C-alpha angles and dihedrals in degrees: 000000000000132000114214117201106204124197136174091278087071092061092042089053088058091056097259120146096229103130120116088245086060088053088050091055090047091054092046090056104037107019106029094159093056090045091051094048093050092047091051098042103116100195102074123116095239116047101130096110140014092256106036097081089055099040091049099027097150090057092041093057090068098108119221093230094173092060092044093053092046090055094045091051095047095102099024120163102019103203090181088070111081096184124103089236092070088089090059094061096100094049092046090052097047095040094051091050099045104036094093093069092076091066096032095061095023129034097010093045091048092048089054092049090053087074090068098051091104113041119202103189136126125238113263101173137046098244117177119221089215092065125080130248131206105191129187091192126102092212130093097233093129092049100041102035102031103026094232110169114247093237089064093054131075114195093199095190098033142280118254096208089066089069113077095189124015095190113093089344109141090203093059098080092040092053098042111056108195125160146047123330092203102083135059117196095212092052092048091049092051091048094051093043090054090050100046105017095103093062110115091232098038097123093041101045117003103039095058089058091049089051090054090052091049090050088054090052092049091054096043101043142076130195114229092185088057088064097048095092095054092045092051090047091050092052095042117122094355115137097219121181102173138035114204119192113201119180099334118129112239095204097046131117087271095067092109090073089062096043098045104034120001100049097043089052101036110022093115095051126094110277120203121188124196122209141161117265110265095012098141095177094056091043090054091049091050093048091049092048092051094047097043093049098040095236105177102180108056146125138181124232127197117225 
């Protein structure tokens, strides 16, 4: 039996507009305010070029909370302000800057995904319904186009078709895991509390700002480790002979799945990597992955 590891490149190869730059264009057209606020949010990890925060969005969503707190505290406390509201300045600052994330990774993202509920694409590969499929995509391409039974597929970060209504649906964010794996809101809160907790007005003024930052992290993060149990269960007792990687980036934020689970279990199997002809960047990533992880049985296919 084979294990297929399916990434967004698989959907793109079928002509679907599922790149994050496609999401960017969707926001520009239908949610210009959310697009503007994301574009002008200065506390993302990648802000070096116009495109980097979209090409590497799951890295970019790692908020620079230290810089944000430094800026919010710059004029704290403002003793020139005699009003009671002066103690709310930090919360007002952090809340106004971070509020957009609720829609960016929630309602707007779900609205965009609605466009892929019905998939009109032709089969391009001879996929066997007896094999198994680990997919990082939210779409139903495997089910709709190839007829793969659901019990042979693990949507590791969620499946959009399982959500009947994304708006005001508490299951939506739980089902669709979208964001950076590099931050944990509880750890960030504890770090900032240790740093500022001795301030006389911590609970009145500083803590509400920290809470806003942690809310941002909760809405812009995913926990890979939280998916380890279901991935291990999916792989359990399967006599796999080949691992076929189709359209999944090998140097992405999801690398921990390979390092912690897939490679320890499947390193000695045959690994097949698909790439576009002439794609030097992907070829370099594949070569580095093979060398770094000592994969002896491997080959590269052009699609």
